[in-house]
C-alpha positions as CSV (number, residue, x, y, z in Angstrom):
1,X,74.4,123.9,99.6
2,X,72.9,127.3,100.3
3,X,75.6,129.7,101.4
4,X,75.6,133.2,102.8
5,X,77.3,135.2,100.0
6,X,79.8,138.0,100.7
7,X,77.4,140.4,99.0
8,X,74.6,139.4,101.4
9,X,77.0,140.0,104.3
10,X,77.9,143.4,103.0
11,X,74.3,144.3,102.5
12,X,73.4,143.2,106.0
13,X,76.3,145.3,107.4
14,X,75.0,148.5,105.6
15,X,71.7,148.5,107.6
16,X,72.4,147.2,111.0
17,X,69.6,146.6,113.5
18,X,71.3,149.0,116.0
19,X,72.9,152.4,115.8
20,X,75.4,151.5,118.5
21,X,79.0,152.7,118.1
22,X,82.0,150.4,118.0
23,X,82.6,150.7,121.7
24,X,79.1,149.7,122.6
25,X,79.2,146.9,120.0
26,X,82.4,145.6,121.5
27,X,80.9,145.6,124.9
28,X,77.8,143.8,123.6
29,X,79.9,141.1,121.9
30,X,81.9,140.5,125.1
31,X,78.7,140.5,127.1
32,X,77.0,138.0,124.8
33,X,80.0,135.7,124.8
34,X,80.4,136.0,128.5
35,X,76.8,135.0,129.1
36,X,77.3,131.9,126.8
37,X,80.5,131.0,128.6
38,X,79.0,131.3,132.1
39,X,75.9,129.4,131.2
40,X,77.9,126.5,129.7
41,X,80.7,126.3,132.2
42,X,79.3,127.4,135.5
43,X,75.6,126.6,135.3
44,X,76.0,123.6,132.9
45,X,73.3,124.9,130.6
46,X,73.1,123.1,127.2
47,X,74.9,125.0,124.5
48,X,71.7,125.4,122.4
49,X,70.0,127.3,125.3
50,X,73.2,129.2,126.1
51,X,73.6,130.4,122.5
52,X,70.0,131.4,122.4
53,X,70.1,133.4,125.6
54,X,73.5,134.8,124.7
55,X,72.1,136.1,121.4
56,X,69.3,137.9,123.3
57,X,71.9,139.4,125.7
58,X,74.0,140.5,122.7
59,X,71.0,142.3,121.1
60,X,70.1,144.0,124.4
61,X,73.6,145.3,125.1
62,X,73.9,146.5,121.5
63,X,70.6,148.5,121.9
64,X,68.7,146.5,119.3
65,X,65.0,145.9,119.8
66,X,63.9,142.5,121.0
67,X,61.9,141.9,117.8
68,X,64.9,142.7,115.6
69,X,67.1,140.4,117.6
70,X,64.6,137.6,117.4
71,X,64.2,138.1,113.7
72,X,68.0,138.0,113.1
73,X,68.4,134.9,115.3
74,X,65.5,133.1,113.6
75,X,66.9,134.0,110.1
76,X,70.3,132.7,111.0
77,X,69.0,129.6,112.6
78,X,66.8,128.8,109.6
79,X,69.5,129.5,107.0
80,X,72.1,127.4,108.9
81,X,69.8,124.4,109.1
82,X,69.0,124.7,105.5
83,X,72.6,125.0,104.5
84,X,74.2,122.3,106.7
85,X,71.5,120.4,108.5
86,X,70.9,117.9,105.7
87,X,74.6,117.4,105.3
88,X,75.1,116.6,109.0
89,X,72.2,114.1,108.8
90,X,73.6,112.4,105.7
91,X,77.0,112.2,107.4
92,X,75.4,110.6,110.5
93,X,73.8,108.0,108.3
94,X,77.0,107.1,106.6
95,X,78.8,106.9,109.9
96,X,76.2,104.7,111.4
97,X,76.3,102.4,108.4
98,X,80.1,102.2,108.7
99,X,79.9,101.3,112.4
100,X,77.0,98.9,112.4
101,X,78.0,97.0,109.3
102,X,81.4,96.2,110.7
103,X,83.1,98.3,108.0
104,X,85.0,100.3,110.6
105,X,86.2,97.1,112.2
106,X,87.2,95.8,108.8
107,X,89.4,98.9,108.2
108,X,91.0,98.6,111.6
109,X,91.7,94.8,111.4
110,X,93.0,95.0,107.8
111,X,95.5,97.8,108.6
112,X,96.6,96.3,111.9
113,X,97.3,92.9,110.3
114,X,99.7,94.6,107.9
115,X,101.4,96.9,110.4
116,X,104.6,96.0,112.2
117,X,105.5,97.1,115.7
118,X,107.3,100.3,114.7
119,X,104.7,101.2,112.1
120,X,101.8,100.8,114.6
121,X,101.5,104.5,115.5
122,X,101.4,105.4,111.8
123,X,98.8,102.7,111.3
124,X,96.7,104.1,114.1
125,X,96.7,107.7,112.7
126,X,95.8,106.3,109.3
127,X,92.9,104.3,110.7
128,X,91.6,107.3,112.7
129,X,91.9,109.7,109.8
130,X,89.9,107.4,107.4
131,X,87.3,106.5,110.0
132,X,87.1,110.1,111.2
133,X,86.1,111.5,107.8
134,X,82.4,110.6,108.2
135,X,82.2,110.2,112.0
136,X,81.7,112.8,114.7
137,X,84.6,113.0,117.1
138,X,82.8,111.4,120.1
139,X,81.6,108.5,117.9
140,X,85.0,108.0,116.5
141,X,86.5,107.8,120.0
142,X,84.0,105.3,121.2
143,X,84.6,103.2,118.1
144,X,88.4,103.3,118.3
145,X,89.2,103.2,122.0
146,X,88.7,99.4,122.3
147,X,91.1,99.0,119.4
148,X,93.7,101.4,120.9
149,X,93.5,99.7,124.3
150,X,93.8,96.2,122.9
151,X,96.7,97.0,120.5
152,X,98.6,98.7,123.3
153,X,98.0,95.7,125.6
154,X,98.9,93.0,123.1
155,X,101.8,94.8,121.6
156,X,103.1,96.0,125.0
157,X,103.1,99.6,123.8
158,X,102.8,102.7,126.0
159,X,99.2,103.7,125.7
160,X,100.2,107.2,124.6
161,X,102.3,105.9,121.7
162,X,99.2,104.3,120.2
163,X,96.4,106.6,121.6
164,X,97.8,110.0,120.7
165,X,98.0,109.2,116.9
166,X,94.4,107.9,116.9
167,X,93.2,111.0,118.8
168,X,95.1,113.3,116.5
169,X,93.6,111.7,113.4
170,X,90.1,112.1,114.8
171,X,90.6,115.7,116.0
172,X,92.2,117.0,112.8
173,X,89.3,115.6,110.8
174,X,86.8,117.1,113.2
175,X,88.3,120.6,113.1
176,X,89.4,121.0,109.5
177,X,87.6,118.7,107.2
178,X,84.0,118.9,106.0
179,X,81.4,117.3,106.3
180,X,82.0,117.8,110.0
181,X,79.6,120.5,111.4
182,X,82.2,123.1,112.4
183,X,83.9,123.4,109.0
184,X,80.5,123.2,107.2
185,X,79.1,126.1,109.2
186,X,82.3,128.2,108.7
187,X,82.2,127.6,104.9
188,X,78.5,128.6,104.9
189,X,79.1,131.8,106.9
190,X,82.2,132.9,105.1
191,X,80.9,132.0,101.6
192,X,84.0,129.8,100.9
193,X,84.1,127.2,98.2
194,X,83.6,123.8,99.8
195,X,85.7,121.9,97.3
196,X,88.7,124.2,97.6
197,X,88.4,124.2,101.4
198,X,88.3,120.4,101.4
199,X,91.4,120.2,99.1
200,X,93.4,122.7,101.1
201,X,92.2,121.2,104.3
202,X,93.6,117.8,103.2
203,X,96.9,119.4,102.3
204,X,97.2,121.0,105.7
205,X,95.8,118.0,107.6
206,X,98.4,115.5,106.4
207,X,101.6,117.2,107.9
208,X,99.6,118.5,110.9
209,X,98.4,115.0,111.9
210,X,101.8,113.5,111.4
211,X,103.4,116.1,113.7
212,X,100.7,116.0,116.4
213,X,100.2,112.2,116.1
214,X,103.1,109.8,115.5
215,X,105.9,112.3,116.1
216,X,104.5,113.9,119.3
217,X,103.4,110.6,120.7
218,X,107.1,109.7,121.2
219,X,107.4,112.6,123.7
220,X,103.9,112.0,125.2
221,X,104.8,108.4,125.9
222,X,107.9,109.6,127.9
223,X,106.0,112.2,129.8
224,X,103.1,109.9,130.7
225,X,104.1,106.2,130.5
226,X,101.0,104.3,131.3
227,X,99.5,101.0,130.3
228,X,95.8,100.4,129.3
229,X,93.6,100.5,132.4
230,X,92.5,97.0,133.5
231,X,89.0,98.2,134.3
232,X,88.5,99.2,130.7
233,X,90.2,96.0,129.3
234,X,87.9,93.9,131.3
235,X,84.8,95.5,129.7
236,X,86.0,95.0,126.2
237,X,84.1,92.4,124.2
238,X,83.9,91.7,120.5
239,X,81.3,94.1,119.1
240,X,79.1,92.1,116.8
241,X,78.3,94.1,113.6
242,X,75.0,92.4,113.3
243,X,73.2,89.1,113.7
244,X,75.6,87.7,111.1
245,X,79.4,87.7,111.1
246,X,79.5,89.0,107.6
247,X,81.4,92.1,106.9
248,X,81.9,94.4,103.9
249,X,85.2,94.1,102.2
250,X,88.1,96.5,103.0
251,X,88.2,97.9,99.5
252,X,84.5,98.6,99.3
253,X,84.4,100.2,102.8
254,X,87.3,102.6,102.0
255,X,85.8,103.4,98.6
256,X,82.5,104.2,100.1
257,X,84.0,106.4,102.9
258,X,86.1,108.3,100.3
259,X,83.4,108.7,97.7
260,X,82.0,112.1,98.8
261,X,85.6,113.4,99.3
262,X,86.5,112.4,95.7
263,X,83.4,113.8,94.2
264,X,83.8,117.2,95.9
265,X,87.5,117.3,95.0
266,X,86.7,116.5,91.3
267,X,84.2,119.4,91.3
268,X,86.9,121.7,92.7
269,X,89.5,120.5,90.1
270,X,87.0,120.9,87.2
271,X,86.1,124.4,88.4
272,X,89.8,125.3,88.3
273,X,90.8,123.6,85.0
274,X,87.6,124.4,83.0
275,X,86.5,127.6,84.6
276,X,83.5,128.0,82.3
277,X,80.0,127.9,83.8
278,X,78.5,127.1,80.5
279,X,80.7,124.1,79.9
280,X,78.7,120.8,80.1
281,X,81.5,119.0,82.0
282,X,81.6,121.7,84.6
283,X,77.8,121.7,84.9
284,X,77.8,118.0,85.6
285,X,80.7,118.3,88.0
286,X,79.0,121.1,89.9
287,X,76.0,118.9,90.4
288,X,77.7,115.6,91.2
289,X,80.3,117.3,93.4
290,X,77.9,119.4,95.4
291,X,78.0,118.4,99.1
292,X,74.4,117.3,99.2
293,X,74.6,115.0,96.1
294,X,78.1,113.7,97.0
295,X,77.0,112.7,100.5
296,X,73.7,111.4,99.3
297,X,75.5,109.2,96.7
298,X,77.8,107.9,99.4
299,X,74.8,107.0,101.6
300,X,73.0,105.2,98.8
301,X,76.1,103.3,97.7
302,X,76.8,102.5,101.4
303,X,73.5,100.8,101.8
304,X,74.7,98.2,99.3
305,X,78.5,98.1,99.9
306,X,78.2,98.3,103.7
307,X,74.7,97.3,104.7
308,X,73.8,94.6,102.2
309,X,77.3,93.3,102.3
310,X,76.9,92.7,106.0
311,X,73.7,90.9,105.5
312,X,71.3,93.7,106.5
313,X,67.7,93.3,105.6
314,X,65.6,96.2,104.3
315,X,64.1,96.5,107.8
316,X,67.6,96.5,109.4
317,X,68.8,99.2,107.0
318,X,65.7,101.3,107.8
319,X,66.4,100.9,111.5
320,X,70.1,101.9,111.1
321,X,69.1,105.0,109.2
322,X,66.5,105.9,111.9
323,X,68.9,105.3,114.8
324,X,71.5,107.5,113.2
325,X,69.5,110.7,113.8
326,X,69.2,110.4,117.6
327,X,72.8,111.3,118.5
328,X,72.9,114.3,116.1
329,X,69.9,116.0,117.5
330,X,71.9,118.0,120.0
331,X,74.6,118.8,117.4
332,X,72.0,120.1,115.0
333,X,70.4,122.3,117.7
334,X,73.8,123.7,118.7
335,X,74.8,124.4,115.1
336,X,71.4,126.0,114.4
337,X,71.6,128.3,117.5
338,X,75.2,129.1,116.6
339,X,73.9,130.2,113.2
340,X,71.4,132.5,114.8
341,X,74.1,134.0,117.0
342,X,76.3,134.5,114.0
343,X,73.5,136.3,112.0
344,X,72.8,138.6,115.0
345,X,76.4,139.5,115.1
346,X,76.3,140.3,111.4
347,X,73.1,142.3,111.6
348,X,74.2,144.3,114.6
349,X,77.2,145.6,112.5
350,X,79.9,143.7,114.4
351,X,81.4,142.6,111.1
352,X,82.2,146.2,110.2
353,X,83.7,146.8,113.6
354,X,86.0,143.8,113.2
355,X,87.1,145.1,109.8
356,X,88.0,148.5,111.3
357,X,89.7,146.8,114.2
358,X,91.8,144.6,111.9
359,X,92.8,147.6,109.7
360,X,93.7,149.8,112.7
361,X,95.8,147.1,114.4
362,X,97.2,145.7,111.1
363,X,96.4,142.1,112.2
364,X,96.3,139.7,109.2
365,X,92.8,138.4,108.6
366,X,93.8,134.8,108.9
367,X,95.6,135.3,112.2
368,X,92.6,137.4,113.5
369,X,90.2,134.6,112.7
370,X,92.4,132.1,114.5
371,X,92.7,134.3,117.5
372,X,89.0,134.8,117.8
373,X,88.4,131.0,117.6
374,X,91.1,130.4,120.2
375,X,89.5,132.8,122.7
376,X,86.1,131.3,122.3
377,X,87.4,127.8,122.5
378,X,89.3,128.5,125.7
379,X,86.2,130.1,127.2
380,X,83.5,127.7,126.2
381,X,85.4,124.4,125.7
382,X,83.5,123.7,122.5
383,X,85.2,123.5,119.2
384,X,81.9,123.7,117.3
385,X,80.7,126.8,119.3
386,X,84.1,128.4,118.7
387,X,84.0,127.7,115.0
388,X,80.5,129.0,114.5
389,X,81.0,132.1,116.6
390,X,84.3,133.0,115.1
391,X,83.0,132.4,111.6
392,X,80.2,134.9,112.2
393,X,82.7,137.5,113.6
394,X,85.3,137.0,110.9
395,X,82.9,136.6,107.9
396,X,83.3,140.2,106.7
397,X,87.0,139.8,106.5
398,X,86.5,137.5,103.5
399,X,84.7,140.2,101.4
400,X,87.8,141.0,99.3
401,X,89.5,137.6,99.6
402,X,90.3,135.2,96.7
403,X,88.6,131.8,96.7
404,X,91.7,130.2,98.1
405,X,92.2,132.7,100.9
406,X,88.5,132.5,101.9
407,X,89.0,128.7,102.3
408,X,92.2,129.4,104.3
409,X,90.2,131.6,106.6
410,X,87.8,128.7,107.3
411,X,90.8,126.5,108.1
412,X,92.4,129.1,110.3
413,X,89.2,129.3,112.3
414,X,89.0,125.5,112.4
415,X,92.5,125.3,113.7
416,X,91.9,127.9,116.3
417,X,88.8,126.0,117.5
418,X,91.0,123.1,118.6
419,X,93.4,125.1,120.8
420,X,94.2,123.7,124.3
421,X,91.3,121.6,125.3
422,X,91.0,121.7,129.1
423,X,88.6,121.0,131.9
424,X,85.6,122.8,130.4
425,X,85.7,120.5,127.3
426,X,83.7,117.3,127.4
427,X,86.3,115.7,125.1
428,X,88.9,116.3,127.8
429,X,87.0,114.2,130.3
430,X,86.2,111.5,127.7
431,X,89.9,111.0,127.0
432,X,90.9,111.2,130.6
433,X,88.4,108.5,131.7
434,X,89.0,106.1,128.8
435,X,92.7,106.2,129.2
436,X,92.7,106.1,133.0
437,X,94.7,109.3,133.4
438,X,94.6,112.0,136.0
439,X,94.0,115.7,135.1
440,X,97.7,116.6,135.0
441,X,98.5,113.6,132.7
442,X,95.6,114.5,130.4
443,X,96.9,118.1,130.1
444,X,100.4,116.9,129.3
445,X,99.1,114.6,126.5
446,X,95.7,115.4,125.1
447,X,95.7,119.2,125.8
448,X,99.2,119.6,124.4
449,X,98.3,117.5,121.3
450,X,95.3,119.7,120.6
451,X,97.5,122.8,120.9
452,X,100.1,121.4,118.5
453,X,97.3,120.7,116.0
454,X,96.0,124.3,116.4
455,X,99.4,126.0,116.1
456,X,100.8,123.8,113.4
457,X,97.6,124.1,111.4
458,X,97.8,127.8,111.6
459,X,101.4,127.7,110.5
460,X,100.5,125.8,107.3
461,X,97.6,128.1,106.7
462,X,99.9,131.1,106.8
463,X,102.4,129.3,104.6
464,X,99.8,128.5,102.0
465,X,98.6,132.1,102.1
466,X,102.0,133.2,100.9
467,X,102.0,130.7,98.0
468,X,98.4,130.9,96.7
């Protein structure tokens, strides 16, 4: 994975594309973000176009020439796609194999068969967390909603008691754990170690998802005691995995999903224990545990453990791979444009301005990164846009950080990007409609859950920063 090094960031900050002072730069940043927010929220412009136009506005307000702004944007766009584009594509292939082969259904059915009534919320958070590792949030929701509705109906559970744990599992994975686009871009921008970020992300995610999922669902079910909407139940049909009823086994499915995570964690562990770049074991671990190789290995293994096990022919496998790219086209464009916006921020000297601001106001870097992400999340409604933009602004803060603290900065930004989803977030309306709630009920449940994830995640980030 190509990553933007701290040295590169520092070098870029020495020769900014504008001579504007901090006041003008601050106005330029606010103007650029305001343009993005207005275009996305009021005029419903696609985030890719909004980020592109917002970048041009940023450069104009900062006094940079149009040519320099375009060069910075193009450079950032290209480096971001080079760094994370392939990883997003590989993750999409793995997710599509998991869904189409029936592997996701196998995980769901196996865990639910073994879960008692009281354990059902815990089973749902486990299912969502495992399935959420390779799947985008929206795909995970579409995949799990039928299960959530049917379990709530057949077990006579409050919908919130089952639904909140599932949503929490998906949301935490989306915001904190690579290979999801937001964390990947933040890792790339800040120059953090992916293995360390993944390891710390898992440490933070477990207690966070427990608090925001099964524990909070008890209160959410009291505040909003609703049953699955009949209109949704009537449309549920058994989703055939393929022309055949064959499915991959539970063990093979889980092993395939966790393979890239294990490989990247092994690399991080070897780097810590061996700590010798010339050591052959570390050299092998560095290659095998690199995100590209780890995800590629999982995809290749998945073609056999998931695709072939479900009876897929070679043509069916090829079709599954091809169809996996369509849904991620928009994500890739948003991520790429966000990378361009981030690079323009860096080249304009905004990073140095942020550094001076944090020193003058004595705001801890981790808290500042979280606050920036929260502000952009509230304004744009997009966790991905918030993560990308905040990572670009906060990247210089990592210049003197240790490996673990740079990873914690990524996680702080990821946690901030999930803060209080509301009416400008597509996920808000997706949850509202699937669960048959009104706006007030959705805020009491989904929005509060997202805020709990964000605040609790930050709390554990700050706690780990005191230990590491």
